[in-house]
C-alpha positions as CSV (number, residue, x, y, z in Angstrom):
1,M,-48.2,-9.7,41.1
2,R,-44.8,-8.4,40.1
3,A,-41.6,-9.8,38.7
4,V,-38.5,-8.1,38.1
5,V,-36.7,-10.8,35.9
6,Q,-33.3,-11.0,35.1
7,R,-31.3,-12.9,32.1
8,V,-28.3,-14.8,34.1
9,L,-25.2,-16.8,33.6
10,R,-26.1,-18.0,36.7
11,A,-27.9,-17.5,40.1
12,A,-28.4,-19.2,43.7
13,V,-30.2,-18.8,46.3
14,V,-28.2,-19.3,49.8
15,V,-30.3,-19.4,53.3
16,N,-28.2,-20.6,56.5
17,G,-25.0,-20.7,54.6
18,K,-26.4,-23.4,52.3
19,I,-27.5,-23.3,48.3
20,V,-31.1,-23.8,48.2
21,G,-31.5,-23.7,44.6
22,Q,-29.4,-22.3,41.8
23,V,-29.2,-22.1,37.9
24,D,-27.0,-21.3,35.1
25,N,-27.7,-20.0,31.6
26,G,-31.5,-18.6,32.6
27,L,-33.5,-16.7,34.1
28,L,-33.6,-14.9,38.4
29,V,-37.2,-14.1,39.4
30,L,-37.8,-11.9,42.1
31,L,-41.5,-12.5,42.7
32,G,-44.3,-10.1,44.8
33,V,-47.6,-11.1,45.7
34,T,-50.2,-8.4,46.2
35,H,-53.9,-8.8,47.8
36,T,-55.4,-9.0,44.2
37,D,-53.4,-11.8,42.7
38,R,-55.5,-15.0,42.0
39,P,-54.4,-18.1,40.2
40,E,-55.1,-16.9,36.9
41,D,-52.3,-13.8,37.5
42,A,-49.8,-16.6,38.5
43,R,-50.8,-18.7,35.5
44,W,-50.6,-15.5,33.0
45,L,-47.1,-13.9,34.6
46,A,-45.5,-17.9,33.9
47,G,-46.5,-18.1,30.3
48,K,-45.3,-14.3,29.7
49,I,-41.2,-15.3,31.5
50,A,-41.8,-18.7,29.5
51,G,-41.7,-17.1,26.5
52,L,-40.0,-14.4,27.1
53,R,-37.7,-13.8,24.1
54,I,-34.7,-12.3,25.6
55,F,-32.0,-14.3,24.7
56,G,-29.5,-13.9,21.6
57,D,-30.0,-16.1,18.6
58,M,-27.0,-17.3,16.0
59,A,-26.9,-13.4,15.1
60,G,-26.8,-11.9,18.4
61,R,-30.8,-10.6,18.7
62,M,-33.1,-11.1,21.2
63,N,-35.1,-13.8,19.5
64,T,-35.2,-16.6,21.9
65,D,-36.5,-18.1,25.2
66,V,-35.6,-19.7,28.0
67,R,-36.8,-22.9,27.3
68,D,-34.9,-22.6,23.3
69,E,-31.8,-21.9,25.4
70,M,-32.3,-25.5,27.6
71,G,-32.4,-23.0,30.6
72,A,-34.2,-23.0,33.6
73,V,-35.4,-20.1,36.3
74,L,-34.7,-19.5,39.8
75,V,-38.0,-17.7,41.6
76,V,-37.7,-16.0,44.9
77,P,-39.8,-14.5,47.2
78,Q,-39.8,-11.0,47.7
79,F,-42.9,-9.0,49.2
80,T,-40.3,-5.7,49.0
81,L,-41.6,-5.4,45.4
82,Y,-44.6,-4.1,46.9
83,G,-42.9,-1.4,49.0
84,D,-44.2,2.3,49.0
85,V,-41.7,4.4,49.7
86,R,-43.7,7.7,48.5
87,H,-44.1,9.0,52.1
88,G,-41.0,9.3,54.7
89,R,-38.2,7.3,54.2
90,R,-39.3,3.7,55.4
91,P,-40.8,1.3,53.4
92,E,-44.9,0.8,54.2
93,F,-45.9,-3.2,52.5
94,V,-49.4,-2.5,52.9
95,E,-50.0,-3.7,49.1
96,A,-47.9,-6.9,49.7
97,A,-50.0,-10.0,50.4
98,K,-50.0,-11.6,53.5
99,P,-47.9,-14.5,53.7
100,D,-50.5,-17.1,53.8
101,M,-51.8,-15.6,50.9
102,A,-48.4,-14.8,48.9
103,E,-46.9,-18.2,49.8
104,P,-49.0,-20.4,48.1
105,M,-49.5,-18.2,44.8
106,F,-45.6,-18.4,44.8
107,R,-45.6,-22.1,44.6
108,K,-48.5,-21.6,42.2
109,F,-46.3,-19.4,40.0
110,C,-43.9,-22.1,40.1
111,T,-45.9,-25.0,39.4
112,E,-47.0,-22.9,36.0
113,L,-43.9,-22.2,35.1
114,E,-43.0,-25.7,35.4
115,A,-46.5,-26.8,33.4
116,Q,-44.6,-24.1,30.3
117,R,-41.6,-26.6,30.5
118,V,-39.6,-25.1,32.5
119,R,-36.8,-26.3,35.0
120,V,-37.5,-24.0,38.4
121,E,-35.4,-23.5,41.2
122,R,-37.0,-22.0,44.3
123,G,-35.9,-19.5,47.5
124,V,-37.5,-20.2,50.7
125,F,-40.5,-18.3,51.5
126,R,-40.4,-16.2,54.6
127,A,-36.4,-17.0,55.2
128,H,-33.8,-14.6,55.1
129,M,-31.8,-15.3,51.9
130,Q,-28.3,-14.2,50.2
131,V,-29.4,-13.8,46.2
132,E,-26.4,-14.4,44.2
133,L,-26.0,-13.5,40.3
134,L,-24.2,-12.8,37.1
135,N,-26.7,-10.7,35.2
136,D,-26.2,-11.3,31.5
137,G,-26.6,-8.2,29.7
138,P,-27.5,-6.7,31.7
139,V,-31.2,-7.7,31.0
140,T,-33.5,-6.7,33.5
141,L,-37.4,-6.3,33.3
142,I,-40.2,-5.2,35.8
143,I,-43.5,-7.8,34.9
144,D,-47.1,-6.6,36.3
145,T,-50.2,-8.4,35.4
146,P,-52.8,-6.6,33.6
147,P,-55.1,-5.6,35.8
148,E,-57.9,-6.9,33.5
149,L,-57.6,-10.2,34.9
150,H,-58.8,-8.9,38.5
151,V,-61.9,-7.9,37.2
C-alpha cells in the first residue's frame, strides 16, 4: 500500500456537487493499493499513520499525533499513486490493484484506522472526486508498506 499523508487544517471530498467527507484539523490520506497488498499491510499502515507525530506540541515541535489533537482522517482512494511514468507520457497503472481487490483493502484500511481510535471520513471508491484541502505546514509524507509484510 502507498499513502500520501498531508497534515491539514481542513479537507473535503466532493462528488456530484455534494460533500461526502470532510475533516478539520487532521490528516488527508490519499491511498493506493497494489496487487501484493494483504490485510497485514492495511493494519500496519493504519497504525503507522495514527501514530505519526507530525502535529505541534506546546513548544511548536512535531511531537503529537492525530489522536492527541482530537483530529480526524479523510481517506481518499487513489489508484493513480501506482502510476508508472518512466516510459512515454501516458501513465501505466499495471501496479495498481484491480477494483475488486482494491476496494476491500481500502475498507480494511479505514476499519483498521478506526480501531486506532481515529475518526475516519471517506472518499467514494470509483467515483470522480474533487478534493479540497488546506495543507498545514505544509507537511506531506509518502509512506509505503514494508516489503517484509509481503513474505
